[in-house]
N, C-alpha and C positions, 0 to 999 in steps of 0.2 A: 353619516350614511345610515346608521342604525335607526334614526328617527324617521327616515323617509318612508319606509314601508308602512309602519303603523299610521303615520299621518296621512299618507295617500289612501290607505284602506278606509280610514275614517271619513276622509273627504269624499271619496267615491261613494260610500254608503249614504252619506248625508246629501250630497249634491246630485247624485244620479249619473247614469252613463253618458248623458248628452253634454255634460260640463267638461271642458278641456282642463286638464291638470298637467302642469309642467313643473319640473324641478330643474333649476340650473345650479350647477356645482361650480364654485369658484375658489380661488386661492389654493392652498395646499390640498384641498379636498379632491382636486382633479387627479392627484396621484393615486387615488383609489379606483379610478375608472379604466385602467388598461385591461386588456384581455387576461383572463386567468388570475385576476386579483381577488382578494378576499371578498370584495363587494360584488363580484359577478352574479352571484345568486340573488342578491338584493335587487340588482338591476333587472334580472330576468323576472323576478316576482312583480316588480313595479310595472314592467311592460305588460304582464298578464292582466293588470288592472287598467290598462290603457292609460298609463301615466308616462308622459314623455320626459326623458332625462336628457339634459343638455350639459355640455361642458363649456366653460368660459374660454374663448379663444385666447384672450390675453393671459389668463392663468396657465393655459397649456404652453404657450410660447415661453413664458417665464420658467416653466418647469421642464423645458426641453422636450415637449411632447408634440406629436403630430396626430392628425385625424386617424391615420392608419393604426395607431397604438390603442385606440379605444375599443372597449367591448362592443360587439355587434349590437346595434339598436340605439346607441347613444349618438345624439346629434351634437352640433356645436353652434355657438353663437359668437359673434365677433368680440363682444364684451358683455359681461353679466349685467352691469348697471344700465347699459344702453338697451339691452333686451328687456329688462324689467320695466324701464321707463316706457318703451314702445308698447309693451303689453298693457300697461296701465292706461296709456293714451287710447288704446284700442278698446278699453272697457273691462279689461281683466282686473281681478283683485290680486293683491300681493299678500302672502303670508310668509313670514320668515321662519324657517325651521332650524 
């Protein structure tokens, strides 16, 4: 999570406001996304940069989490790998953080 904000800030500055930027969190990283977690401020800061943050639905289920557990402003995708593949087919670029 610590890498998200600096990377998103750099990407936003280089690519401009018209470029969509999404971060999808998967695996044990989803445990950092509930309300009042240490990552809440990072999520808020990323949202101020118009960066979408998504949680992997498969990882959430594995971790016993539901959508209602997430910090406000975090979306979900059914599976991180499927979401990334679909975005690439739609013409988006992928950068692993």
